PyMOL commands that place a pseudoatom at each C-alpha (Angstrom):
pseudoatom trace, name=CA, resn=MET, resi=1, chain=A, elem=C, hetatm=0, pos=[17.147, -54.766, 66.283]
pseudoatom trace, name=CA, resn=THR, resi=2, chain=A, elem=C, hetatm=0, pos=[15.424, -52.278, 64.016]
pseudoatom trace, name=CA, resn=THR, resi=3, chain=A, elem=C, hetatm=0, pos=[14.982, -52.970, 60.370]
pseudoatom trace, name=CA, resn=LYS, resi=4, chain=A, elem=C, hetatm=0, pos=[14.264, -50.609, 57.545]
pseudoatom trace, name=CA, resn=ALA, resi=5, chain=A, elem=C, hetatm=0, pos=[10.649, -51.779, 57.500]
pseudoatom trace, name=CA, resn=THR, resi=6, chain=A, elem=C, hetatm=0, pos=[10.031, -50.658, 61.082]
pseudoatom trace, name=CA, resn=LYS, resi=7, chain=A, elem=C, hetatm=0, pos=[12.210, -47.533, 61.143]
pseudoatom trace, name=CA, resn=PRO, resi=8, chain=A, elem=C, hetatm=0, pos=[11.122, -44.654, 58.909]
pseudoatom trace, name=CA, resn=ALA, resi=9, chain=A, elem=C, hetatm=0, pos=[13.887, -43.750, 56.506]
pseudoatom trace, name=CA, resn=ASP, resi=10, chain=A, elem=C, hetatm=0, pos=[15.211, -40.230, 56.625]
pseudoatom trace, name=CA, resn=VAL, resi=11, chain=A, elem=C, hetatm=0, pos=[15.332, -38.379, 53.343]
pseudoatom trace, name=CA, resn=HIS, resi=12, chain=A, elem=C, hetatm=0, pos=[18.484, -36.354, 52.642]
pseudoatom trace, name=CA, resn=PRO, resi=13, chain=A, elem=C, hetatm=0, pos=[17.986, -32.544, 52.702]
pseudoatom trace, name=CA, resn=ARG, resi=14, chain=A, elem=C, hetatm=0, pos=[18.755, -32.332, 48.972]
pseudoatom trace, name=CA, resn=GLU, resi=15, chain=A, elem=C, hetatm=0, pos=[15.874, -34.717, 48.264]
pseudoatom trace, name=CA, resn=VAL, resi=16, chain=A, elem=C, hetatm=0, pos=[13.676, -32.941, 50.826]
pseudoatom trace, name=CA, resn=ALA, resi=17, chain=A, elem=C, hetatm=0, pos=[14.159, -29.684, 48.913]
pseudoatom trace, name=CA, resn=LYS, resi=18, chain=A, elem=C, hetatm=0, pos=[13.348, -31.404, 45.632]
pseudoatom trace, name=CA, resn=ARG, resi=19, chain=A, elem=C, hetatm=0, pos=[10.175, -32.981, 46.996]
pseudoatom trace, name=CA, resn=LEU, resi=20, chain=A, elem=C, hetatm=0, pos=[9.039, -29.698, 48.541]
pseudoatom trace, name=CA, resn=GLY, resi=21, chain=A, elem=C, hetatm=0, pos=[9.724, -27.807, 45.317]
pseudoatom trace, name=CA, resn=VAL, resi=22, chain=A, elem=C, hetatm=0, pos=[12.213, -25.382, 46.840]
pseudoatom trace, name=CA, resn=SER, resi=23, chain=A, elem=C, hetatm=0, pos=[15.956, -24.843, 46.707]
pseudoatom trace, name=CA, resn=ARG, resi=24, chain=A, elem=C, hetatm=0, pos=[18.334, -26.255, 49.259]
pseudoatom trace, name=CA, resn=GLY, resi=25, chain=A, elem=C, hetatm=0, pos=[19.587, -22.722, 49.923]
pseudoatom trace, name=CA, resn=MET, resi=26, chain=A, elem=C, hetatm=0, pos=[16.071, -21.637, 50.788]
pseudoatom trace, name=CA, resn=LEU, resi=27, chain=A, elem=C, hetatm=0, pos=[15.855, -24.473, 53.313]
pseudoatom trace, name=CA, resn=ARG, resi=28, chain=A, elem=C, hetatm=0, pos=[19.138, -23.281, 54.840]
pseudoatom trace, name=CA, resn=ARG, resi=29, chain=A, elem=C, hetatm=0, pos=[17.946, -19.667, 55.052]
pseudoatom trace, name=CA, resn=CYS, resi=30, chain=A, elem=C, hetatm=0, pos=[14.763, -20.778, 56.819]
pseudoatom trace, name=CA, resn=GLY, resi=31, chain=A, elem=C, hetatm=0, pos=[16.624, -23.050, 59.238]
pseudoatom trace, name=CA, resn=GLN, resi=32, chain=A, elem=C, hetatm=0, pos=[14.886, -26.086, 57.737]
pseudoatom trace, name=CA, resn=ASP, resi=33, chain=A, elem=C, hetatm=0, pos=[17.923, -27.792, 56.162]
pseudoatom trace, name=CA, resn=PHE, resi=34, chain=A, elem=C, hetatm=0, pos=[17.836, -31.224, 57.768]
pseudoatom trace, name=CA, resn=SER, resi=35, chain=A, elem=C, hetatm=0, pos=[16.748, -34.757, 56.961]
pseudoatom trace, name=CA, resn=ARG, resi=36, chain=A, elem=C, hetatm=0, pos=[13.076, -35.614, 57.222]
pseudoatom trace, name=CA, resn=THR, resi=37, chain=A, elem=C, hetatm=0, pos=[10.904, -38.661, 56.872]
pseudoatom trace, name=CA, resn=VAL, resi=38, chain=A, elem=C, hetatm=0, pos=[8.528, -39.077, 53.960]
pseudoatom trace, name=CA, resn=GLU, resi=39, chain=A, elem=C, hetatm=0, pos=[5.645, -38.534, 56.374]
pseudoatom trace, name=CA, resn=GLN, resi=40, chain=A, elem=C, hetatm=0, pos=[7.112, -35.238, 57.601]
pseudoatom trace, name=CA, resn=ILE, resi=41, chain=A, elem=C, hetatm=0, pos=[7.494, -34.072, 54.001]
pseudoatom trace, name=CA, resn=ALA, resi=42, chain=A, elem=C, hetatm=0, pos=[3.879, -34.988, 53.269]
pseudoatom trace, name=CA, resn=ASP, resi=43, chain=A, elem=C, hetatm=0, pos=[2.765, -33.100, 56.391]
pseudoatom trace, name=CA, resn=LEU, resi=44, chain=A, elem=C, hetatm=0, pos=[4.641, -29.986, 55.280]
pseudoatom trace, name=CA, resn=LEU, resi=45, chain=A, elem=C, hetatm=0, pos=[3.078, -30.195, 51.823]
pseudoatom trace, name=CA, resn=SER, resi=46, chain=A, elem=C, hetatm=0, pos=[-0.403, -30.454, 53.321]
pseudoatom trace, name=CA, resn=GLU, resi=47, chain=A, elem=C, hetatm=0, pos=[0.108, -27.782, 56.020]
pseudoatom trace, name=CA, resn=LYS, resi=48, chain=A, elem=C, hetatm=0, pos=[1.938, -25.324, 53.714]
pseudoatom trace, name=CA, resn=PRO, resi=49, chain=A, elem=C, hetatm=0, pos=[3.716, -23.126, 56.266]
pseudoatom trace, name=CA, resn=GLN, resi=50, chain=A, elem=C, hetatm=0, pos=[4.447, -19.579, 55.063]
pseudoatom trace, name=CA, resn=TRP, resi=51, chain=A, elem=C, hetatm=0, pos=[8.176, -20.231, 54.568]
pseudoatom trace, name=CA, resn=LEU, resi=52, chain=A, elem=C, hetatm=0, pos=[7.284, -23.096, 52.207]
pseudoatom trace, name=CA, resn=ILE, resi=53, chain=A, elem=C, hetatm=0, pos=[4.785, -20.999, 50.230]
pseudoatom trace, name=CA, resn=ASP, resi=54, chain=A, elem=C, hetatm=0, pos=[7.362, -18.199, 49.875]
pseudoatom trace, name=CA, resn=GLY, resi=55, chain=A, elem=C, hetatm=0, pos=[10.101, -20.662, 48.938]
pseudoatom trace, name=CA, resn=GLN, resi=56, chain=A, elem=C, hetatm=0, pos=[8.003, -22.383, 46.294]
pseudoatom trace, name=CA, resn=ALA, resi=57, chain=A, elem=C, hetatm=0, pos=[7.058, -19.017, 44.786]
pseudoatom trace, name=CA, resn=ALA, resi=58, chain=A, elem=C, hetatm=0, pos=[10.701, -17.895, 44.722]
pseudoatom trace, name=CA, resn=THR, resi=59, chain=A, elem=C, hetatm=0, pos=[11.792, -21.184, 43.153]
pseudoatom trace, name=CA, resn=ALA, resi=60, chain=A, elem=C, hetatm=0, pos=[9.060, -20.983, 40.499]
pseudoatom trace, name=CA, resn=ALA, resi=61, chain=A, elem=C, hetatm=0, pos=[10.077, -17.395, 39.672]
pseudoatom trace, name=CA, resn=ARG, resi=62, chain=A, elem=C, hetatm=0, pos=[13.750, -18.372, 39.403]
pseudoatom trace, name=CA, resn=LYS, resi=63, chain=A, elem=C, hetatm=0, pos=[12.920, -21.294, 37.116]
pseudoatom trace, name=CA, resn=GLN, resi=64, chain=A, elem=C, hetatm=0, pos=[10.803, -19.021, 34.907]
pseudoatom trace, name=CA, resn=GLN, resi=65, chain=A, elem=C, hetatm=0, pos=[13.692, -16.554, 34.666]
pseudoatom trace, name=CA, resn=GLN, resi=66, chain=A, elem=C, hetatm=0, pos=[15.996, -19.403, 33.660]
pseudoatom trace, name=CA, resn=ARG, resi=67, chain=A, elem=C, hetatm=0, pos=[13.537, -20.558, 30.976]
pseudoatom trace, name=CA, resn=ASN, resi=68, chain=A, elem=C, hetatm=0, pos=[13.209, -16.994, 29.659]
pseudoatom trace, name=CA, resn=ALA, resi=69, chain=A, elem=C, hetatm=0, pos=[16.986, -16.559, 29.546]
pseudoatom trace, name=CA, resn=ALA, resi=70, chain=A, elem=C, hetatm=0, pos=[17.387, -19.888, 27.740]
pseudoatom trace, name=CA, resn=ALA, resi=71, chain=A, elem=C, hetatm=0, pos=[14.757, -18.898, 25.166]
pseudoatom trace, name=CA, resn=LEU, resi=72, chain=A, elem=C, hetatm=0, pos=[16.513, -15.578, 24.615]
pseudoatom trace, name=CA, resn=ARG, resi=73, chain=A, elem=C, hetatm=0, pos=[19.886, -17.303, 24.147]
pseudoatom trace, name=CA, resn=GLU, resi=74, chain=A, elem=C, hetatm=0, pos=[18.291, -19.724, 21.691]
pseudoatom trace, name=CA, resn=SER, resi=75, chain=A, elem=C, hetatm=0, pos=[16.751, -16.846, 19.746]
pseudoatom trace, name=CA, resn=HIS, resi=76, chain=A, elem=C, hetatm=0, pos=[20.092, -15.034, 19.551]
pseudoatom trace, name=CA, resn=HIS, resi=77, chain=A, elem=C, hetatm=0, pos=[21.792, -18.234, 18.467]
pseudoatom trace, name=CA, resn=HIS, resi=78, chain=A, elem=C, hetatm=0, pos=[19.287, -18.698, 15.626]
pseudoatom trace, name=CA, resn=GLN, resi=79, chain=A, elem=C, hetatm=0, pos=[19.656, -15.060, 14.544]
pseudoatom trace, name=CA, resn=GLU, resi=80, chain=A, elem=C, hetatm=0, pos=[23.443, -15.359, 14.426]
pseudoatom trace, name=CA, resn=SER, resi=81, chain=A, elem=C, hetatm=0, pos=[23.232, -18.677, 12.612]
pseudoatom trace, name=CA, resn=ASP, resi=82, chain=A, elem=C, hetatm=0, pos=[20.854, -17.205, 10.002]
pseudoatom trace, name=CA, resn=ARG, resi=83, chain=A, elem=C, hetatm=0, pos=[23.116, -14.175, 9.568]
pseudoatom trace, name=CA, resn=ALA, resi=84, chain=A, elem=C, hetatm=0, pos=[26.170, -16.386, 9.060]
pseudoatom trace, name=CA, resn=GLN, resi=85, chain=A, elem=C, hetatm=0, pos=[24.264, -18.539, 6.564]
pseudoatom trace, name=CA, resn=ARG, resi=86, chain=A, elem=C, hetatm=0, pos=[23.181, -15.459, 4.574]
pseudoatom trace, name=CA, resn=MET, resi=87, chain=A, elem=C, hetatm=0, pos=[26.768, -14.202, 4.514]
pseudoatom trace, name=CA, resn=LEU, resi=88, chain=A, elem=C, hetatm=0, pos=[27.989, -17.578, 3.280]
pseudoatom trace, name=CA, resn=TRP, resi=89, chain=A, elem=C, hetatm=0, pos=[25.388, -17.674, 0.504]
pseudoatom trace, name=CA, resn=ALA, resi=90, chain=A, elem=C, hetatm=0, pos=[26.263, -14.095, -0.511]
pseudoatom trace, name=CA, resn=TYR, resi=91, chain=A, elem=C, hetatm=0, pos=[29.957, -15.028, -0.625]
pseudoatom trace, name=CA, resn=LYS, resi=92, chain=A, elem=C, hetatm=0, pos=[29.263, -18.145, -2.712]
pseudoatom trace, name=CA, resn=ASP, resi=93, chain=A, elem=C, hetatm=0, pos=[27.058, -16.141, -5.093]
pseudoatom trace, name=CA, resn=GLY, resi=94, chain=A, elem=C, hetatm=0, pos=[29.851, -13.583, -5.569]
pseudoatom trace, name=CA, resn=HIS, resi=95, chain=A, elem=C, hetatm=0, pos=[28.064, -10.799, -3.749]
pseudoatom trace, name=CA, resn=ALA, resi=96, chain=A, elem=C, hetatm=0, pos=[30.656, -10.412, -1.050]
pseudoatom trace, name=CA, resn=GLY, resi=97, chain=A, elem=C, hetatm=0, pos=[31.186, -6.788, -0.085]
for i in range(1, 97): cmd.bond("trace and resi %d" % i, "trace and resi %d" % (i + 1))
show_as sticks, trace
zoom trace
């Protein structure tokens, strides 16, 4: 009988991707979308095969694009909010066009 203490636990591919710092889709495209043990994940992180390096770079670039887009949306939101506030003040002051 094997117990959890003696049998290494497999990590789900979703968690593997998270621990490797890549997307699950990238794992699929590279043919690496399967469960792994914690030791196998650590080995990949220390060996850094080219597919992992490329995947981490692509994931970092995508996350930066998402942060940039979010900052731009936030900026537009603030501009629109300020514009609406100015219009409201102008209306209340009787300066409405």
